[in-house]
C-alpha positions in Angstrom: -0.2 -0.1 0.3 1.0 3.6 -0.7 -0.2 7.0 -0.4 0.1 8.9 -3.0 -2.9 11.9 -2.9 -3.5 13.3 0.4 -5.6 15.9 0.7 -8.0 18.4 2.6 -11.2 16.2 1.4 -10.1 12.5 0.1 -6.9 10.7 0.8 -6.1 7.9 -2.9 -4.0 4.5 -2.1 -2.9 2.7 -4.6 -2.3 -1.0 -3.6 0.1 -3.6 -6.7 -1.4 -6.8 -6.8 -1.3 -9.4 -9.1 0.7 -8.7 -13.0 1.5 -5.3 -11.6 -1.8 -3.7 -11.7 -3.3 -0.6 -9.7 -5.8 -0.8 -8.1 -7.0 2.3 -4.7 -8.8 2.5 -2.5 -10.7 6.5 -2.5 -12.0 7.5 0.8 -13.7 10.8 1.6 -11.9 12.6 4.9 -15.0 13.9 6.4 -17.3 11.2 6.1 -14.8 7.9 5.6 -16.8 6.1 3.2 -15.2 5.2 -0.3 -15.2 3.2 -3.1 -11.8 0.8 -4.5 -11.7 1.6 -8.2 -10.0 -2.1 -10.0 -10.2 -5.4 -8.0 -6.8 -7.6 -9.7 -5.0 -11.2 -8.5 -4.0 -10.6 -4.5 -6.3 -8.4 -3.3 -5.0 -8.8 0.5 -3.5 -5.2 1.2 -6.3 -3.2 -0.2 -9.1 -5.5 1.7 -7.2 -4.7 4.8 -7.2 -1.1 4.4 -10.2 -0.9 2.8 -11.6 -2.5 6.3 -11.2 0.9 7.9 -13.2 3.0 6.1 -16.7 2.5 4.8 -16.6 1.6 1.3 -20.0 2.3 -0.7 -18.9 1.0 -4.5 -16.3 -1.2 -6.4 -15.4 0.9 -10.2 -13.8 -1.2 -12.4 -12.5 0.3 -15.2 -12.4 -2.4 -17.6 -13.4 -5.7 -17.7 -10.1 -7.9 -18.3 -8.9 -10.4 -16.3 -6.1 -8.5 -14.6 -8.2 -6.1 -13.2 -11.0 -8.2 -12.1 -9.2 -10.9 -10.8 -9.7 -10.4 -7.4 -13.4 -8.8 -7.7 -14.8 -12.1 -6.1 -12.4 -12.4 -2.8 -13.4 -8.3 -2.7 -17.1 -8.8 -2.7 -17.0 -11.8 -0.4 -15.7 -9.2 2.6 -18.3 -5.9 0.9 -21.4 -6.4 -0.2 -22.0 -3.1 -2.0 -22.5 -2.3 -5.4 -20.4 -2.9 -8.2 -19.9 -0.6 -11.5 -18.9 -1.1 -15.2 -19.0 -0.4 -18.7 -22.3 -2.1 -19.8 -20.7 -3.1 -22.8 -18.1 -4.8 -20.6 -20.7 -6.8 -17.7 -20.0 -10.1 -19.5 -16.4 -10.2 -18.3 -17.1 -10.2 -14.4 -17.0 -13.2 -12.7 -19.9 -14.6 -12.8 -21.0 -14.8 -9.0 -19.6 -10.2 -9.4 -24.0 -9.2 -9.5 -23.1 -5.4 -11.1 -25.5 -3.3 -10.5 -24.0 -0.4 -11.9 -23.5 0.2 -15.0 -22.4 2.0 -16.9 -23.6 3.2 -20.3 -23.5 7.3 -21.0 -21.7 9.7 -17.9 -22.7 9.1 -14.8 -22.1 10.9 -11.3 -21.7 8.8 -8.1 -21.8 10.8 -4.3 -19.2 8.8 -2.3 -19.3 11.5 1.6 -18.2 15.3 0.2 -16.6 13.6 -3.3 -17.6 13.1 -6.1 -16.8 10.8 -9.2 -17.7 11.3 -13.0 -17.1 8.0 -14.9 -16.4 8.7 -18.8 -16.9 6.4 -21.2 -13.4 5.9 -22.8 -13.5 3.0 -25.4 -11.5 1.0 -27.6 -9.0 -0.9 -25.2 -12.4 -2.4 -24.5 -16.4 -1.4 -25.7 -16.9 -0.9 -21.2 -13.5 0.6 -20.7 -14.4 3.6 -18.2 -12.2 6.6 -16.7 -13.2 8.2 -13.0 -12.8 11.5 -12.2 -12.9 12.1 -8.8 -13.6 15.7 -7.6 -14.9 17.5 -3.9 -18.6 18.9 -4.7 -18.1 22.0 -3.0 -14.7 22.9 -2.9 -12.8 23.2 -7.2 -9.5 24.4 -5.3 -8.4 20.8 -4.7 -7.3 19.3 -8.0 -9.1 16.3 -8.9 -7.9 12.6 -9.7 -8.9 10.8 -13.1 -8.0 7.0 -13.0 -8.1 6.0 -16.4 -7.2 1.9 -16.4 -5.5 0.3 -19.2 -6.9 3.8 -21.8 -3.7 6.1 -20.7 -0.7 4.9 -20.3 2.4 7.9 -19.3 4.0 8.5 -23.4 0.9 7.1 -24.7 -3.4 5.4 -25.2 -3.5 1.9 -24.3 -2.9 -0.8 -26.2 -6.4 -1.5 -28.6 -7.0 -4.5 -31.2 -7.5 -2.1 -34.5 -6.7 0.9 -35.6 -10.1 2.4 -35.7 -10.6 1.2 -31.5 -8.0 3.3 -30.8 -8.7 6.2 -33.0 -12.1 5.8 -31.5 -10.4 6.0 -27.9 -8.3 8.9 -28.3 -11.7 10.6 -29.5 -13.4 9.6 -26.4 -9.5 10.9 -24.2 -10.2 13.9 -25.9 -13.5 15.2 -25.1 
């Protein structure tokens, strides 16, 4: 676990799990409500840290195995809604019951912060980015969680040139 940001309104902890993938725990400092973003393999440290807050949802950036492999373990500890882009819903484990399907942009309130979902198809058709920002005070910078949509130096992998263009266009807007 590594705290990568601690501001006035929220804290972000990063967990590096199987396949060297990131999972995040975002906690509202005023209410102690939190959300988990992605659930890769070996989520033991993530689960342990999340037990110190009131987890309200698990949000998944996309349905590839390396981002959902630990989802069954996470949801066994936290019976909360799971959110994923509607086009990736079928890639979740059978026991993971999705209750938030992102077909368009949504706003999810977690304590005194809001998470905006942005559809970014291309890496997968259900790829979704999450923008975290305070509800009232815009002086604190927003943070974006892009899954495999965006990597340092450019966009993530896509299967076709058309999907690459689709992903780039979704990021621009």
